[in-house]
Rosetta silent file (secondary structure, phi, psi, omega in degrees, C-alpha in Angstrom):
SEQUENCE: MNSNSQSANTETYQHRLADIVGTIIAMLTLTLPLFVIANYSDNIQNNNPQPVTYRLQTTKE
SCORE:     score description
SCORE:     0.000 S_00000001
   1 L     0.000  -30.046 -179.215  -30.293   62.266   17.564 S_00000001
   2 H   -64.564  -39.999 -179.480  -32.505   59.519   16.251 S_00000001
   3 H   -66.474  -34.501  178.974  -30.815   59.450   12.856 S_00000001
   4 H   -66.899  -42.202 -179.323  -27.406   59.165   14.503 S_00000001
   5 H   -70.062  -32.066  177.232  -28.449   56.187   16.628 S_00000001
   6 H   -67.678  -39.768  179.354  -29.980   54.416   13.612 S_00000001
   7 H   -63.612  -43.011  179.057  -26.748   54.803   11.657 S_00000001
   8 H   -64.226  -38.895 -179.982  -24.725   53.336   14.501 S_00000001
   9 H   -65.628  -41.006  178.762  -27.170   50.434   14.773 S_00000001
  10 H   -66.311  -39.997  178.540  -26.899   49.681   11.022 S_00000001
  11 H   -63.358  -41.378  179.677  -23.098   49.825   11.178 S_00000001
  12 H   -62.394  -40.523  179.127  -23.064   47.374   14.083 S_00000001
  13 H   -64.550  -42.603 -179.662  -25.254   44.962   12.125 S_00000001
  14 H   -66.569  -39.825  178.084  -23.009   45.169    9.062 S_00000001
  15 H   -65.879  -39.358 -179.856  -19.875   44.616   11.138 S_00000001
  16 H   -66.163  -41.449  177.643  -21.486   41.647   12.866 S_00000001
  17 H   -63.701  -41.392  178.225  -22.523   40.138    9.524 S_00000001
  18 H   -63.735  -38.270  177.647  -18.997   40.658    8.176 S_00000001
  19 H   -64.114  -41.540 -179.583  -17.565   38.935   11.267 S_00000001
  20 H   -66.478  -45.578  179.447  -19.855   35.934   10.804 S_00000001
  21 H   -64.328  -40.753  178.166  -19.066   35.607    7.091 S_00000001
  22 H   -63.381  -38.778  178.095  -15.350   35.995    7.797 S_00000001
  23 H   -65.978  -41.484  178.210  -15.488   33.312   10.463 S_00000001
  24 H   -62.601  -43.756  179.364  -17.262   30.897    8.105 S_00000001
  25 H   -64.002  -41.779  179.592  -14.658   31.512    5.392 S_00000001
  26 H   -64.003  -41.687  179.952  -11.810   31.027    7.888 S_00000001
  27 H   -65.994  -40.808  176.832  -13.257   27.761    9.177 S_00000001
  28 H   -64.188  -40.213 -179.414  -13.710   26.416    5.641 S_00000001
  29 H   -63.651  -35.141 -178.141  -10.168   27.459    4.757 S_00000001
  30 H   -83.212  -34.556 -172.723   -8.789   25.578    7.749 S_00000001
  31 H   -96.315  -33.316 -176.319  -10.945   22.445    7.648 S_00000001
  32 H   -59.846  -45.623  177.444  -11.650   21.762    3.975 S_00000001
  33 H   -60.473  -34.913  178.629   -8.018   20.918    3.061 S_00000001
  34 H   -64.844  -41.541  177.729   -7.849   18.493    5.991 S_00000001
  35 H   -66.103  -38.808  179.822  -10.946   16.645    4.803 S_00000001
  36 H   -66.893  -44.412  179.079   -9.640   16.503    1.232 S_00000001
  37 H   -63.198  -42.958  179.308   -6.237   15.199    2.337 S_00000001
  38 H   -64.166  -37.939 -179.487   -7.858   12.604    4.602 S_00000001
  39 H   -65.918  -46.997 -177.898  -10.147   11.465    1.798 S_00000001
  40 H   -74.941  -32.036  179.226   -7.357   10.991   -0.748 S_00000001
  41 H   -69.432  -31.779  175.030   -4.876    9.474    1.707 S_00000001
  42 H   -65.221  -38.919  179.547   -7.447    6.773    2.580 S_00000001
  43 H   -65.215  -36.030 -179.433   -7.785    5.913   -1.111 S_00000001
  44 H   -70.553  -41.780 -177.733   -4.036    5.497   -1.499 S_00000001
  45 H   -71.784  -28.690 -177.488   -3.694    3.235    1.549 S_00000001
  46 H   -79.103  -12.483 -179.374   -6.605    1.002    0.566 S_00000001
  47 L   -73.675  -22.698 -179.840   -5.114    0.087   -2.826 S_00000001
  48 L    47.079   68.384  179.936   -2.471   -2.144   -1.186 S_00000001
  49 L   -66.903  148.304  178.532    0.138   -1.986   -3.936 S_00000001
  50 L   -74.042  142.338  178.765    2.377   -5.005   -4.344 S_00000001
  51 L   -68.376  146.482  179.709    5.968   -4.496   -3.254 S_00000001
  52 L   -84.138  126.778  178.086    8.480   -4.123   -6.043 S_00000001
  53 L  -123.237  144.356  179.435   10.999   -6.961   -6.162 S_00000001
  54 L  -120.469  137.160  174.652   14.031   -7.281   -8.382 S_00000001
  55 L   -95.321  125.146  178.736   15.769  -10.489   -9.294 S_00000001
  56 L   -98.598  135.177  178.307   19.502  -10.189   -9.277 S_00000001
  57 L   -81.878  131.405  178.234   21.537  -12.469  -11.453 S_00000001
  58 L  -108.210  142.391  178.909   24.230  -14.279   -9.622 S_00000001
  59 L  -107.641  138.597  177.447   27.288  -15.657  -11.358 S_00000001
  60 L   -92.567  130.703  179.249   28.948  -18.878  -10.309 S_00000001
  61 L  -112.094    0.000    0.000   32.680  -18.713  -10.173 S_00000001
């Protein structure tokens, strides 16, 4: 009986470790793109590009 209980204990530890690693990967997958998008969108807004203007030629009749 002792060997059976040790095996169950080892399996529980491995499942728990897999759950923790899976949770870390899931959190990175969900949050990392948001941080990257926020970082690059701030850079685009801070450049303050000049508005494009076109001069139209008018004809006098």
